[in-house]
N, C-alpha and C positions, 0 to 999 in steps of 0.2 A: 365253389367257394362257400364257406360256412359263415353265416351271420349270427353273432351271439345275441340272444335276447337281453333286454335291459337288466334283468335280475343278475346276470353274470358280472355286470360292472361293479356290483357292491359285494362281490364274493371275496372272502379272505384268500390270500395268495396260495396257501397250502391246499385249499379246495380246488383252485384253478388247475393245480398240477394233475388232478384226477380227471379233468374234463376230457382229454383225448380218449380215455377209457370209456366214459359215458357216451360220448359222441359216436365212438366206434360201435358200441352195443346198439345204439339206436339206428345207426346206418344199417346194421345187419337186420334189425327188426323190420325196417322199412323195405329192404330188398326181399326179405323172405315173405313178407305179407303182400307184396305188390300184386301178385296174381290173385290174391284173395280179397283184399280190401284196398280201395283207392284212398290214399292218405295224402293230403296236401302238405306243402312245406309249412304253411301256417299252422296246420293241425299238429304237425310234428313238433314244432317249437312249443306249442301249448303243453304237449305231453312232457317235453323235456323240462320246461319250467316247473311243472307240478312235481316231477320226480326230484329235481334239484332242491326245491324248497323242502320237500319231505326229508331229503338227505341232510340238508343243513339243520332241520329241526331236530335231528338226533343230536343233542347238544354236546359241544366240546369234544367232538369225535376225534379219536386218535387214528393216525394213518395205519398203525398196526395194533390190533386189539386182541387181547387174550381173554379167555372166559373169566367171569367173575367167580371167585372162590370164597366160601364161607367156612370159618372154623369156630365152632362153639365150644368154649371151655367153661369150667366151673364158675369162674369169677369174671370172665371177659369174653367178648365176641370180636373176632377179627374178620374184616371183609377186605379182600385184595383183588383189584382188577388189573394188576400189572403196571398201572400208572401211579397209584398211591395206595396206601394201606390205612384203613380206618379201624380204630379199636374203641369199643364201647364197653362200659361196665355191665356185668350181668348179675342181676336182672334190672339194674337201675337205669340203663340207657344213657349214661353220662359219657360224653366223648372224652376219652383219656389219652388218645394217641392219634396223630395224623402224620404218617411218614411220607415224605414227598420231596423231590428235587434235591436230594443230597442232605436233607435235614431229618434227623431221626424222629423229632417230634415238633410239629409246628405249634403245639398247644403247651401252655404253661401249667405246671403242676406243683409249683413251689411257692405260690402266693400265700399270704397269711390267712386270707379269708376265702375268696372265690377262685376256683381252678377249673380248667378243662372247658368243655363246651356243654351247655346245659339249657334246658327249658326251665323257666321259673315263673312264679307269680307272687304278687303281694295281695293279700286279701284281708277283709275285715268282716266282723259280724254286723248285723243291722244296728243302726244308731251311731256308728262311729262317725264323728263329725268331720274328720279330715280326709286326706288322700293316702295315708300310710297305715299299714296294719302289720300283719304277720308275713314274714318273708319265707318262701317255700321253694326250695330247689326240688323240682318234680322228679322223684326217683320212682321208676317202675317197680312193681312187685312180681311181675311175671313177664316172660319173653315168649314171643311166638314168631316163627319163621313164616311169613306170609307168602313170599315168592322166593324160590331158589332155583335158578337155572343158569345156563351159561351167559345169558344176556342180562340178567337182573337178579339182585338180591334186595328184598324188602323185609325189614324187621319191625315188629311191633313190641313196644314196651308199655305195658298197661298198669295203671294204678286204679284200684277200686275203692270206693268209699263205703263205710257202714256207720251205723249210729254210734258205735263205740269210739269213733274218731271225731265226734262232734266237738268243736272248739279247738281241736288239735290239727286238723287238716281241712283244706278247702273241700266242701261237699260237691265234688265233681268226679265223674269217671273220666280219666284222661288216658288217651291212647296216643303215644308218641311214635312216629314212624321215621325210619331212616332208609333211604334208597340209594343203591349204587348200581350204575349201569355199565355195561361192557363198553370199553373204549372212551369213557367219559372222565374228564379231568376234574372231578369234583363229585359232591354228593348232595342229595336233597333231604330236606326234613320238613315234616308237617305234623300237626297234632289235631286231634278231635276232642273237643271239650263237650261233655254232656251233663246236664243237670236234669234229674228225673223227678217224678211226682213224689217220691219218698224222701226227698232231700230238703233240708231246712233253707231258710233265706240266708243270703250272704252277699258280699260285694267283692267284685274283682277290681282292684285298683290298678294293677299292672300285670301284663304277661308278655313274655318275650323269649327269644332264644339268644344266648350270649356266648361269645367265645373269648376266652382269655388266652392271648397269643404269647409265644415264646419271647420274653422280654430281652433276651440276649441277641435276638435276630431281627425283630421288626421295629424299625425306628422311623420309617417314613409313612405318612398317612395321606390318603387321597379320597376326597369326597366329590370334587368337581374339578373341571379344568383349571379354575382359578381359586380352588380351595384345597391345597395340598402343601405339605411341608414336612421337614424333619421335626419330630416331636420331642419334648422333654422326656427324661427317664422317669419311671414311676417313683424312684427314690427321691426325686426332686420335690415331690409333694409332701415328704415327711416333715414333721415339725422343726427339725434341726436345719432344714434347707429351705423352708418356705414360711410364709405368714398368711394365715387365713384372713380373708377379706370379709365382706358383709355376710357371706354365707359359706358353709364348709366346702361347697363345690369349687369356689373361686379362691385361688391362692396366688400370692405374689412370690415369684421364684427369687429367693435371696441369695442362696449359695448352691446353684445347680451343679451337677457333675460336669456339664459342658458350659463354659463361661458365656457362650453365645446366647444362652437363654436367660442370663441374669437380668432382672428388672422386668421380665415379661409376666403377664398374667396367664395362668392356665385355668380353663374352666370348660367342662364338657359341653355346656350349653352353647358355647360359641361355635359348635360344629353341628348344631341342629339343622334340619332341612324340612321343607314342605314335602308331604308325601308324594305329590305329583312329580317331584323332581328326585325323589329318594329311591333310585333304582339300583345303584351300585356304589359301594364304598368299601374301603379296606386298607390293607397295609402292604408295604414292600420291604423285603429283606434284600440287602445288596451283597451279602456274603453267606451263602450263595444267593444269586439273584432269583428270588421266589416271591410270588404274589399270593395273598390270601384275600378273597373278595366275597362279600355277601351281596347276592343279587336277588332282588324282589321282582319277579316277572309280572305281577299283577297287584293292584291295590284293592281288589274286591273284598279281601278279608280284613282290611284295616278299618279304623273308625274315623268318623268326623269329616269325611269328604276330602277333596284334593288339596285343600289349604291347611289341613291339620299338620302340625309340626311335631317331629319326633327326633330323639337322639339318633346318632349314627355310629361313628367310631370316636374313640378318645383315648387319652393316656392310660396305659396299664401294660401293654396295649390291649384295647378292647374293641370288639366289633359286635354290633347289636342288630337284631331284627325285632322292632317293636310292633306289637299287635294291639295292645290296649295300654293307654297311659293317660293321666290327667294333665300332662305337660301342655302348656299353652291353651288350656281349656278349663281346667278345674273339675269340680265334682260332677259337672254335667256329663262327662264322658266316662264315668265309672259304670261298669256293668253291674246293675243292681237286680239281683234275682230274688223273686219272692219264694216263700215256702211252697213246694209242690209245683213250681213253674217248670214246664217242659221246654228245654232249650238245648240246642246243639249247634256247634259251629266248628268249621274246619279252618284252622289258621295255617296258611301256607298252601303248597310247598314253597319254600325258599331254596335257593341254590347256593352252595358254598363252592366257589370256583377257585381252582389252583392253577397257576401258570408260572412259567419260568423262561429264562433266556440263557444262552451259554455265557454271554459276556456281561459282567456287572456294570460296565460302562453304558449298557443299553437297558439298565434296570428300570428306568422311568417309562420305557415303552410298554411295560406290563400294564400300566394304567390304560393306555390306548387299547390294548388287547382285551382288557376286562370290559371296556365299554362296548367293543364289538360283540363280545360274548353275551353281554346284557341284551343287546338288540336281538340276538338269536333266541335267547330265552323268552323274551317278550313275544316274539313272533310264534314261538312254540306253544304259547298258552292258549287254551288249557292243555296241560300235559296229557299224554295218552297212556302213561305208565302207572300212575298211582293205583294201588289195588284196593283201596277202600271204596265201598259202595256209597259213601257219603261225599265223594268227589265226582261230580258229573263231568263226563267227557264232552267234547265239542258237539256231538250230535244230540246231546241231552240238554242243550242250552238254546236260547233264543236270540233274536235280533230285533232292534227297534231303529227305524230310520225316520227322518223328518226334516223339517226346516223351521228355524226360529227367527222370527221377525220382531222388530221393536216398533211400537206405535207411540210417537210423541209429536203431536201436531204443532207444538211450539218450536220444533226443530225442522220437521219436514212434513209436507202434506201427504207424502206417500209413506207406506210402511218401509222401514229400513232393515236390511239384513243384520242380524246379531252376529257381528264378526268376532271370531276367536272367543266366543262365549264358552264357558264350562257348562255342559249339559250332562245330567246324570240321573240314574234310577237309584232310589233308596226306599226305605220302609215307608209305608203310608204315614202321613203326618201333616203338620201345618206348614205354611210357607216358611222356608228356611230351616225346617227342623232337621234336615240332613246333617248340619254341622254339630248337632248334639246326639246323633244316632250312633249307637255302639253295639247293638245286639245282632243286627243282621248284616247283609252284604250290600255293597254299593258298587256302581258301575258308572264310570265317567269318561267323557271324551270332550273334544273341543270342536266347535263349528268351523267351517271354512269361511272364506271371505264372503260367500253368498249366504251364509247362515245354515247350510246343510250339515247334518250330522248323522252318524251311524254308531250305534252302541251294539257291540258284538259280545258273544259268549256270556250271555246273561243266564244266571241260574233261574230255574222255574220258580214262580211265586208271584205275589201281588206287590206292585210298587207304585209310587208316584214319580212323575218326571219333574225334575227341578232344574233350574238354571241360574247362573250368575253372569251378567253381561257387563264387561268392562266399559266404563264411561257412563253407566246408568245406575242410579241409586236403587237399592232394594233387591228383592229376590223374586224369581218366577217359579210358579208351580202350575202344572197342567192339572186341572181339577178332576179329570177322569182317571180313575185308577187303571193301571195297565197290568194285565195278567199275562205272564210269560209262561209258555209251554215248551216242552222239548221239541226242538226243530222249528218252532214257530217264528214267523216274520211279521212284525207289526209296522205298518206305515201310518204315521200320525198325520201326515200332510203338513200344511203350514200352521204353526203355532205362533200366537201373537202375544208379546209381553208389553203391557202398558205400565211403565214406571209410575210411581206416585207423582202426581202432578195436579195442581189446582189453578195454575196460571203461569205467566212468564217468570223466569228467574230474575230476581233483582240483583243478587250477588251470590257468589259461591267461592268458598275457600277450599282449595284442594281438588282432588280428582276422585270420583266414585270408583274405587278399585279395591276396597277391603283392606287397605294397607296405608301406613303413614310414611311410606318411602319417599313421597314427593316433597315432604316438609323439610325444614332445616334440621340437619343432624350435626351436632357440634363435633369438633375435634375432641378426642379423649384427653383426660388428664395425663400429661407426659409420664407420670409415675405408674400408670396402669395401662400398658399397651400390649396388645398382641400384634406382633410384626406382620402377621399374615394380612391383617385388615387395614394396614396403612395404605392410603391411596387405593382402596378397594371399593367396588360398588356396594358391598355389604358393610359399609362403615358402621352401621348401627349395631354390629356385633361386638364392638369394643366394650370393655367393662366400664361400669360406673357412669354412663352418660347421663343418668338421672340426676346425678349431683352437679352436673354442669349447668343445670338451670339456675341453681343458686349462685354460681359463679357469674353467670350472665345477667341475672336479675337479683342482685343482693338485697335490694330494698323495695323496689316497685315491680309490679307484675307486668306481663306482656300486654302491649296495646297494639292493636292491628287496625289500620285505617283502610277501609275498602276504597279501591281506586288509587291508592298511594303505596301501600305496603305490598310486598311480594312474598307469597306464602313459602316459596323455596328458600327465602333468606330470613323472613321475619316471623314465621310461625313455627315455634319449637315443636319437635315431632311428637312430644308427649306432654300432656298437662300433668305435672307431678307436684308433690309438695315441696316447700322450701325448707331447707335445713337451717335451723336457728341455733342449734347446740348439739351436744353429743346425744345422739338418738332422740333428738327433739325436732319436731317438724310442724309446720303450719300449712293449712290449705292455701291454695292460690286462686286468685280471681283474675281472669283474663277479660279484656275489654275489646269489643269489636265496634268501631265507630263507622257509621255510614249516614249518608244523607238521602232523603227521598225528596225529589223535586215537588211532587204533589202527592197527596194522600186521598185515596178513595174511602171516604168515611163509611160507605155502605159495603165496601169490599172486605175480603177476608185475606189476612196476611198470615202465612204459616212458615215457621222455622223448622227445617228438618235437620236432624243431627245423626250422622252416621259415625259410629265409633268403631275403631279397629281393634280395641282392646279395653278391658276394664278389670281392675283388681281392687276389691274392697273399697269401692268408690261410690260417691254420690255426686252427681252433676246437677247443679241448680242453675236455672236461667232467670235472669231479671232483665227487664227492658226499661231503660231510662232511669229507674229508681234503684240504685245499688243497694239500698237498705230495705227494700220491700220484704215484708215478712207476713205471710209466707211468700216464697218466690213464685213467679208465674208458672214455673215448671220444675219438677224434681224427678230424677230417675229412681229415687230411693237407693239404698245400697245395692250395688250390682257387681258381679264379676269375681272370679277367683282364678283367672288364667295366668297371672304372674308373668306375663309376656315381657314386660319391660326389664325386670330383673334377670330374665333368662335371655336377654339380648335378641328378642324377637321384634319384628316390625309390625306384627299384628298378633292378636289372639282370636277370640270369638268376635263375631260381627254383631253389632247392635244398631238398630234403627229406631229413632224416636221422632214423633211429630209433635211440635209445640203449637197448640192451638191458642187463639186469643191474643196473638201478638199485636193485632191492630188496636186493641183496647189500650194497651200501654203506650203504643205509638200515638194514638189520638190524644191521650191525656197529657202528653208532653210535647206536642208538635210545635 
């Protein structure tokens, strides 16, 4: 009797069909070697598991695979592996054709502005005050065949910078790569950006890979199990069919081609996602039933840590893999390179996965299959096939293990495990600096219920170890720098986080979780609804919620009474301005009322403020005297993350400690 190891229980059904062949081969191996080597049944299954994992890690494998073929022409390059055909411009390296599943081209080539699949960047010269500059669709000037054999084709499209291009082109050497594997239902792309000592200063505002899909075929978009729907047509956003709202990205659909969308808001920011959850998204065509999916197997090359939010897919139909952007962060996450600064970074690889089913009635199952493929890609990281020496393989990376505990003597006399905390390695910096770090690589994981963690596949280099613990205010940083070497394993032992604490907590509003999700989120204005988010956990993604504060508090501002009020019902999720006229707003003053039974005149009272977002804001604190000038505390003007207008429940995290609260309390006790 054969007992299957646990890994087989999670194997896709088409792989299970191959198992008798694998088991048969291993039975022969065992019988042939019995006289030479004694192999236990347990050892046999260890071998079997290793081989099956290796087999599954050859992503999206086809049951019948033909050799990969390359055809280089004067103006285009065609790669065909028998499953799909990829066509790129020569030497530009723009994706101009993907033939698959009965569709001649999955890519749109007839848009007014952007077409095909392409890498691009938005860049500025030093001194530019905003987050927008010159748009640059990155076209190569030379092509090189890096790998060409029956198993793999890898192409390089390179663009070189020289001084004659100053002010016209971003000062970078850019090497775009495309990889097609034998038997693989999709292709990979990555890019190497390099800034050398002879290049001037400049700023990268955004860089990404984007795909404009066939708008006659792809109408259904999926980002998560509970975030998927049929989408409006791109023509519905034209001026004769829609009305622009407070900013150009948000439109009210007035006369859409399909009446079911009438009265809805369409806004690409409603489909943003935290990077820790942004692993797979894309589109489904039902005629024929074909899926197009962008899979990101690792976040190591993204910026700003696990909570950074980025765009995913949206109307056009468009699918994006974002690598650098100021969205939900502001100028802090722009890559600012100095003149002569030596910098190199590999973005990707990301995987473009193609799938299909015979029956269009089963078209929605393509999402489930894409999720399974995403898991395979994640398990396969780091890939073994990229041919660039700038991409380190598994044996060239390191591991860090340890345990994170929390010491808070006002909660427990014993150290407590930091449960499901986010623990990561990022560039050397101050406490919490990882959320503003954008030039290097980051590696994150979560602790288990006992606080243990393992960070795998870390690039060689020097890092600090950081952590964010749910339920505890502030950030953790391990003060000792960690040096990762190829193949090295570092055991940190027990690490202890001591959250900011000066005494017992007298009162607290909300939960320390870097988010405003626990507070009161109002129903949207019925005129501005996205049906996807009606009765949805992410109700904060509805348009225009900032204006609902004025509806709820037309004359007087919010008053919260500690011990009486409920922050889930009585604390508006964002302190915003009050609209008093057309494009006219006033600042708002919220009151927190509380009583202290007795006051220690010799004691110290401290107010801690943890902000989940800030945009062109100044927060002032006064105690007892509402007219005090100057206030007891002011943040000064902070923030440019624009998270509220982009339907985010958080942006960058801020923590402030207000000293001297006891003086104001004593003065009016």
